[in-house]
A tleap script that builds the chain and sets N, CA, C and O, in Angstrom:
source leaprc.protein.ff14SB
mol = sequence {
  NMET ARG VAL GLU TRP SER ALA THR ALA LEU
  ALA SER GLY ARG ARG PHE MET ARG ASP GLN
  ASP GLY MET ARG SER VAL THR GLN ALA THR
  ALA ALA LEU ALA ILE ASN PRO LEU PRO SER
  SER GLY PHE HIE ARG GLY ARG TYR HIE ARG
  VAL ARG VAL GLY HIE TYR ARG VAL MET TYR
  VAL ILE ASP ASP ASP VAL ILE THR ILE GLU
  ARG VAL ASP ARG VAL SER GLY CSER
}
set mol.1.N position { -197.882 -12.600 -94.961 }
set mol.1.CA position { -196.472 -12.571 -95.291 }
set mol.1.C position { -196.288 -12.956 -96.754 }
set mol.1.O position { -197.104 -13.664 -97.342 }
set mol.2.N position { -195.208 -12.475 -97.309 }
set mol.2.CA position { -194.863 -12.744 -98.708 }
set mol.2.C position { -193.575 -13.578 -98.754 }
set mol.2.O position { -192.652 -13.350 -97.972 }
set mol.3.N position { -193.522 -14.537 -99.670 }
set mol.3.CA position { -192.335 -15.389 -99.821 }
set mol.3.C position { -191.643 -15.016 -101.124 }
set mol.3.O position { -192.267 -14.980 -102.184 }
set mol.4.N position { -190.350 -14.742 -101.033 }
set mol.4.CA position { -189.529 -14.443 -102.217 }
set mol.4.C position { -188.338 -15.385 -102.240 }
set mol.4.O position { -187.898 -15.883 -101.204 }
set mol.5.N position { -187.829 -15.617 -103.431 }
set mol.5.CA position { -186.640 -16.454 -103.608 }
set mol.5.C position { -185.483 -15.570 -104.031 }
set mol.5.O position { -185.620 -14.773 -104.959 }
set mol.6.N position { -184.338 -15.699 -103.359 }
set mol.6.CA position { -183.143 -14.970 -103.784 }
set mol.6.C position { -182.591 -15.618 -105.056 }
set mol.6.O position { -182.940 -16.752 -105.387 }
set mol.7.N position { -181.732 -14.891 -105.757 }
set mol.7.CA position { -181.105 -15.442 -106.971 }
set mol.7.C position { -180.298 -16.698 -106.626 }
set mol.7.O position { -180.273 -17.654 -107.402 }
set mol.8.N position { -179.653 -16.694 -105.487 }
set mol.8.CA position { -178.870 -17.855 -105.049 }
set mol.8.C position { -179.779 -19.056 -104.822 }
set mol.8.O position { -179.436 -20.176 -105.200 }
set mol.9.N position { -180.930 -18.829 -104.210 }
set mol.9.CA position { -181.869 -19.931 -103.954 }
set mol.9.C position { -182.413 -20.496 -105.262 }
set mol.9.O position { -182.536 -21.711 -105.411 }
set mol.10.N position { -182.736 -19.626 -106.199 }
set mol.10.CA position { -183.219 -20.103 -107.498 }
set mol.10.C position { -182.165 -20.956 -108.188 }
set mol.10.O position { -182.475 -22.008 -108.748 }
set mol.11.N position { -180.924 -20.500 -108.146 }
set mol.11.CA position { -179.833 -21.250 -108.780 }
set mol.11.C position { -179.616 -22.588 -108.069 }
set mol.11.O position { -179.418 -23.611 -108.724 }
set mol.12.N position { -179.651 -22.585 -106.729 }
set mol.12.CA position { -179.431 -23.840 -106.006 }
set mol.12.C position { -180.598 -24.792 -106.232 }
set mol.12.O position { -180.387 -26.002 -106.318 }
set mol.13.N position { -181.821 -24.283 -106.332 }
set mol.13.CA position { -182.980 -25.127 -106.600 }
set mol.13.C position { -182.961 -25.732 -107.990 }
set mol.13.O position { -183.409 -26.863 -108.182 }
set mol.14.N position { -182.446 -24.993 -108.960 }
set mol.14.CA position { -182.399 -25.500 -110.346 }
set mol.14.C position { -181.552 -26.759 -110.472 }
set mol.14.O position { -181.783 -27.575 -111.365 }
set mol.15.N position { -180.583 -26.921 -109.595 }
set mol.15.CA position { -179.730 -28.110 -109.656 }
set mol.15.C position { -180.526 -29.390 -109.465 }
set mol.15.O position { -180.095 -30.463 -109.886 }
set mol.16.N position { -181.692 -29.279 -108.828 }
set mol.16.CA position { -182.464 -30.470 -108.473 }
set mol.16.C position { -183.746 -30.617 -109.292 }
set mol.16.O position { -184.646 -31.358 -108.900 }
set mol.17.N position { -183.836 -29.924 -110.415 }
set mol.17.CA position { -185.062 -29.932 -111.199 }
set mol.17.C position { -185.408 -31.300 -111.778 }
set mol.17.O position { -186.553 -31.514 -112.177 }
set mol.18.N position { -184.466 -32.223 -111.836 }
set mol.18.CA position { -184.796 -33.574 -112.312 }
set mol.18.C position { -185.708 -34.293 -111.331 }
set mol.18.O position { -186.426 -35.221 -111.705 }
set mol.19.N position { -185.678 -33.862 -110.075 }
set mol.19.CA position { -186.548 -34.436 -109.041 }
set mol.19.C position { -187.804 -33.562 -108.946 }
set mol.19.O position { -187.937 -32.748 -108.031 }
set mol.20.N position { -188.711 -33.740 -109.892 }
set mol.20.CA position { -189.913 -32.902 -109.955 }
set mol.20.C position { -190.781 -33.042 -108.709 }
set mol.20.O position { -191.313 -32.044 -108.222 }
set mol.21.N position { -190.938 -34.249 -108.186 }
set mol.21.CA position { -191.750 -34.433 -106.985 }
set mol.21.C position { -191.117 -33.724 -105.788 }
set mol.21.O position { -191.812 -33.085 -104.998 }
set mol.22.N position { -189.797 -33.841 -105.662 }
set mol.22.CA position { -189.102 -33.169 -104.561 }
set mol.22.C position { -189.210 -31.657 -104.651 }
set mol.22.O position { -189.447 -30.988 -103.645 }
set mol.23.N position { -189.039 -31.117 -105.849 }
set mol.23.CA position { -189.130 -29.663 -106.018 }
set mol.23.C position { -190.559 -29.164 -105.825 }
set mol.23.O position { -190.769 -28.049 -105.345 }
set mol.24.N position { -191.543 -29.987 -106.198 }
set mol.24.CA position { -192.941 -29.637 -105.953 }
set mol.24.C position { -193.193 -29.558 -104.446 }
set mol.24.O position { -193.886 -28.655 -103.979 }
set mol.25.N position { -192.634 -30.495 -103.691 }
set mol.25.CA position { -192.771 -30.480 -102.234 }
set mol.25.C position { -192.093 -29.256 -101.626 }
set mol.25.O position { -192.625 -28.637 -100.704 }
set mol.26.N position { -190.918 -28.910 -102.147 }
set mol.26.CA position { -190.206 -27.721 -101.664 }
set mol.26.C position { -191.036 -26.469 -101.937 }
set mol.26.O position { -191.150 -25.601 -101.072 }
set mol.27.N position { -191.613 -26.372 -103.128 }
set mol.27.CA position { -192.432 -25.215 -103.477 }
set mol.27.C position { -193.651 -25.108 -102.567 }
set mol.27.O position { -193.992 -24.013 -102.120 }
set mol.28.N position { -194.309 -26.227 -102.289 }
set mol.28.CA position { -195.468 -26.221 -101.399 }
set mol.28.C position { -195.073 -25.831 -99.972 }
set mol.28.O position { -195.780 -25.072 -99.309 }
set mol.29.N position { -193.938 -26.359 -99.510 }
set mol.29.CA position { -193.484 -26.056 -98.153 }
set mol.29.C position { -193.104 -24.584 -98.013 }
set mol.29.O position { -193.394 -23.964 -96.989 }
set mol.30.N position { -192.459 -24.020 -99.033 }
set mol.30.CA position { -192.081 -22.604 -98.941 }
set mol.30.C position { -193.317 -21.716 -99.003 }
set mol.30.O position { -193.355 -20.674 -98.347 }
set mol.31.N position { -194.324 -22.102 -99.772 }
set mol.31.CA position { -195.570 -21.336 -99.807 }
set mol.31.C position { -196.261 -21.389 -98.446 }
set mol.31.O position { -196.861 -20.402 -98.020 }
set mol.32.N position { -196.181 -22.527 -97.763 }
set mol.32.CA position { -196.792 -22.671 -96.445 }
set mol.32.C position { -196.120 -21.791 -95.397 }
set mol.32.O position { -196.726 -21.472 -94.374 }
set mol.33.N position { -194.870 -21.397 -95.644 }
set mol.33.CA position { -194.181 -20.509 -94.708 }
set mol.33.C position { -194.887 -19.160 -94.584 }
set mol.33.O position { -194.765 -18.492 -93.557 }
set mol.34.N position { -195.623 -18.755 -95.617 }
set mol.34.CA position { -196.360 -17.494 -95.572 }
set mol.34.C position { -197.426 -17.535 -94.475 }
set mol.34.O position { -197.762 -16.507 -93.888 }
set mol.35.N position { -197.949 -18.724 -94.205 }
set mol.35.CA position { -198.973 -18.889 -93.171 }
set mol.35.C position { -198.329 -19.140 -91.807 }
set mol.35.O position { -198.765 -18.585 -90.799 }
set mol.36.N position { -197.303 -19.967 -91.781 }
set mol.36.CA position { -196.612 -20.310 -90.534 }
set mol.36.C position { -195.108 -20.211 -90.766 }
set mol.36.O position { -194.480 -21.204 -91.131 }
set mol.37.N position { -194.516 -19.031 -90.561 }
set mol.37.CA position { -193.095 -18.850 -90.858 }
set mol.37.C position { -192.139 -19.546 -89.885 }
set mol.37.O position { -190.943 -19.653 -90.158 }
set mol.38.N position { -192.659 -20.011 -88.765 }
set mol.38.CA position { -191.812 -20.679 -87.776 }
set mol.38.C position { -192.395 -22.050 -87.413 }
set mol.38.O position { -192.849 -22.249 -86.286 }
set mol.39.N position { -192.384 -22.992 -88.357 }
set mol.39.CA position { -192.947 -24.314 -88.052 }
set mol.39.C position { -192.158 -25.002 -86.944 }
set mol.39.O position { -190.946 -24.820 -86.823 }
set mol.40.N position { -192.857 -25.788 -86.144 }
set mol.40.CA position { -192.200 -26.466 -85.019 }
set mol.40.C position { -191.141 -27.456 -85.491 }
set mol.40.O position { -190.211 -27.766 -84.746 }
set mol.41.N position { -191.272 -27.950 -86.710 }
set mol.41.CA position { -190.294 -28.899 -87.238 }
set mol.41.C position { -189.033 -28.207 -87.750 }
set mol.41.O position { -188.067 -28.877 -88.117 }
set mol.42.N position { -189.031 -26.893 -87.778 }
set mol.42.CA position { -187.884 -26.147 -88.294 }
set mol.42.C position { -186.822 -25.907 -87.235 }
set mol.42.O position { -187.030 -26.154 -86.047 }
set mol.43.N position { -185.693 -25.425 -87.693 }
set mol.43.CA position { -184.575 -25.055 -86.818 }
set mol.43.C position { -184.422 -23.543 -86.927 }
set mol.43.O position { -184.311 -23.005 -88.028 }
set mol.44.N position { -184.417 -22.867 -85.802 }
set mol.44.CA position { -184.399 -21.414 -85.810 }
set mol.44.C position { -183.251 -20.905 -84.942 }
set mol.44.O position { -183.157 -21.235 -83.760 }
set mol.45.N position { -182.388 -20.103 -85.542 }
set mol.45.CA position { -181.287 -19.501 -84.790 }
set mol.45.C position { -181.107 -18.079 -85.297 }
set mol.45.O position { -180.693 -17.851 -86.433 }
set mol.46.N position { -181.427 -17.134 -84.430 }
set mol.46.CA position { -181.289 -15.733 -84.812 }
set mol.46.C position { -182.166 -15.408 -85.998 }
set mol.46.O position { -183.363 -15.698 -85.993 }
set mol.47.N position { -181.583 -14.815 -87.000 }
set mol.47.CA position { -182.370 -14.427 -88.174 }
set mol.47.C position { -182.452 -15.540 -89.216 }
set mol.47.O position { -183.215 -15.432 -90.176 }
set mol.48.N position { -181.684 -16.594 -89.038 }
set mol.48.CA position { -181.672 -17.689 -90.015 }
set mol.48.C position { -182.567 -18.839 -89.560 }
set mol.48.O position { -182.612 -19.192 -88.381 }
set mol.49.N position { -183.269 -19.406 -90.523 }
set mol.49.CA position { -184.200 -20.493 -90.252 }
set mol.49.C position { -183.971 -21.588 -91.286 }
set mol.49.O position { -183.528 -21.339 -92.407 }
set mol.50.N position { -184.288 -22.803 -90.868 }
set mol.50.CA position { -184.082 -23.937 -91.756 }
set mol.50.C position { -185.223 -24.914 -91.545 }
set mol.50.O position { -185.634 -25.168 -90.412 }
set mol.51.N position { -185.724 -25.451 -92.623 }
set mol.51.CA position { -186.773 -26.464 -92.546 }
set mol.51.C position { -186.417 -27.586 -93.513 }
set mol.51.O position { -185.915 -27.339 -94.609 }
set mol.52.N position { -186.678 -28.796 -93.103 }
set mol.52.CA position { -186.379 -29.947 -93.954 }
set mol.52.C position { -187.653 -30.360 -94.685 }
set mol.52.O position { -188.729 -30.462 -94.095 }
set mol.53.N position { -187.498 -30.593 -95.986 }
set mol.53.CA position { -188.614 -31.008 -96.836 }
set mol.53.C position { -188.154 -32.243 -97.594 }
set mol.53.O position { -187.458 -32.131 -98.604 }
set mol.54.N position { -188.536 -33.411 -97.116 }
set mol.54.CA position { -188.088 -34.652 -97.751 }
set mol.54.C position { -186.577 -34.743 -97.733 }
set mol.54.O position { -185.959 -34.722 -96.668 }
set mol.55.N position { -185.976 -34.844 -98.923 }
set mol.55.CA position { -184.522 -34.949 -99.045 }
set mol.55.C position { -183.839 -33.591 -99.127 }
set mol.55.O position { -182.640 -33.520 -99.395 }
set mol.56.N position { -184.584 -32.511 -98.901 }
set mol.56.CA position { -184.038 -31.170 -99.091 }
set mol.56.C position { -184.092 -30.346 -97.812 }
set mol.56.O position { -184.922 -30.570 -96.930 }
set mol.57.N position { -183.195 -29.402 -97.746 }
set mol.57.CA position { -183.138 -28.436 -96.648 }
set mol.57.C position { -183.331 -27.054 -97.259 }
set mol.57.O position { -182.638 -26.686 -98.208 }
set mol.58.N position { -184.266 -26.299 -96.718 }
set mol.58.CA position { -184.560 -24.953 -97.192 }
set mol.58.C position { -184.121 -23.970 -96.105 }
set mol.58.O position { -184.572 -24.052 -94.962 }
set mol.59.N position { -183.241 -23.043 -96.473 }
set mol.59.CA position { -182.776 -22.022 -95.539 }
set mol.59.C position { -183.415 -20.698 -95.929 }
set mol.59.O position { -183.485 -20.351 -97.108 }
set mol.60.N position { -183.884 -19.958 -94.916 }
set mol.60.CA position { -184.586 -18.713 -95.195 }
set mol.60.C position { -184.402 -17.706 -94.064 }
set mol.60.O position { -183.992 -18.058 -92.958 }
set mol.61.N position { -184.707 -16.463 -94.361 }
set mol.61.CA position { -184.674 -15.392 -93.369 }
set mol.61.C position { -186.025 -14.682 -93.394 }
set mol.61.O position { -186.718 -14.659 -94.411 }
set mol.62.N position { -186.375 -14.106 -92.251 }
set mol.62.CA position { -187.627 -13.363 -92.128 }
set mol.62.C position { -187.272 -11.912 -91.838 }
set mol.62.O position { -186.580 -11.622 -90.862 }
set mol.63.N position { -187.742 -11.003 -92.678 }
set mol.63.CA position { -187.561 -9.564 -92.484 }
set mol.63.C position { -188.932 -8.917 -92.561 }
set mol.63.O position { -189.522 -8.827 -93.638 }
set mol.64.N position { -189.439 -8.467 -91.422 }
set mol.64.CA position { -190.765 -7.852 -91.340 }
set mol.64.C position { -191.810 -8.787 -91.927 }
set mol.64.O position { -192.073 -9.843 -91.352 }
set mol.65.N position { -192.413 -8.428 -93.057 }
set mol.65.CA position { -193.460 -9.268 -93.644 }
set mol.65.C position { -192.987 -10.011 -94.888 }
set mol.65.O position { -193.805 -10.454 -95.694 }
set mol.66.N position { -191.663 -10.152 -95.051 }
set mol.66.CA position { -191.105 -10.851 -96.214 }
set mol.66.C position { -190.230 -12.016 -95.746 }
set mol.66.O position { -189.341 -11.853 -94.910 }
set mol.67.N position { -190.503 -13.184 -96.303 }
set mol.67.CA position { -189.665 -14.363 -96.075 }
set mol.67.C position { -188.842 -14.545 -97.339 }
set mol.67.O position { -189.392 -14.671 -98.433 }
set mol.68.N position { -187.522 -14.559 -97.186 }
set mol.68.CA position { -186.644 -14.732 -98.341 }
set mol.68.C position { -185.991 -16.102 -98.258 }
set mol.68.O position { -185.258 -16.408 -97.317 }
set mol.69.N position { -186.276 -16.919 -99.267 }
set mol.69.CA position { -185.638 -18.224 -99.363 }
set mol.69.C position { -184.202 -17.960 -99.830 }
set mol.69.O position { -183.989 -17.382 -100.896 }
set mol.70.N position { -183.230 -18.382 -99.036 }
set mol.70.CA position { -181.827 -18.107 -99.318 }
set mol.70.C position { -181.123 -19.249 -100.049 }
set mol.70.O position { -180.223 -19.016 -100.856 }
set mol.71.N position { -181.539 -20.486 -99.764 }
set mol.71.CA position { -180.813 -21.613 -100.346 }
set mol.71.C position { -181.651 -22.885 -100.234 }
set mol.71.O position { -182.416 -23.064 -99.286 }
set mol.72.N position { -181.492 -23.752 -101.212 }
set mol.72.CA position { -182.092 -25.087 -101.197 }
set mol.72.C position { -180.968 -26.073 -101.435 }
set mol.72.O position { -180.253 -25.978 -102.433 }
set mol.73.N position { -180.808 -27.022 -100.522 }
set mol.73.CA position { -179.744 -28.022 -100.640 }
set mol.73.C position { -180.314 -29.400 -100.432 }
set mol.73.O position { -181.313 -29.581 -99.735 }
set mol.74.N position { -179.673 -30.365 -101.042 }
set mol.74.CA position { -180.036 -31.767 -100.803 }
set mol.74.C position { -179.318 -32.199 -99.533 }
set mol.74.O position { -178.138 -31.904 -99.345 }
set mol.75.N position { -180.034 -32.896 -98.667 }
set mol.75.CA position { -179.459 -33.363 -97.418 }
set mol.75.C position { -178.470 -34.470 -97.737 }
set mol.75.O position { -178.795 -35.391 -98.486 }
set mol.76.N position { -177.277 -34.396 -97.186 }
set mol.76.CA position { -176.259 -35.410 -97.476 }
set mol.76.C position { -176.735 -36.786 -97.016 }
set mol.76.O position { -177.393 -36.939 -95.987 }
set mol.77.N position { -176.375 -37.764 -97.818 }
set mol.77.CA position { -176.794 -39.123 -97.538 }
set mol.77.C position { -178.132 -39.473 -98.172 }
set mol.77.O position { -178.612 -40.599 -98.044 }
set mol.78.N position { -178.741 -38.489 -98.867 }
set mol.78.CA position { -180.055 -38.732 -99.479 }
set mol.78.C position { -179.934 -38.828 -100.971 }
set mol.78.O position { -180.934 -39.030 -101.660 }
savepdb mol mol.pdb
quit
């Protein structure tokens, strides 16, 4: 599988670039989706999927052999 980032996801991720360790973790977790697109720790409903990575939530969709990262948000309260 291939992982791509939408323009919206890139823009939402840029907001958190001051947290280099957090963004590094997000990048590693999204790369791991290519191997296991449906991790047991994730939330899956229909075509939308969500996985938590530290203080961040990554939302993505799976279309055939492409995983598209749709959004990266900081979890409230973190």
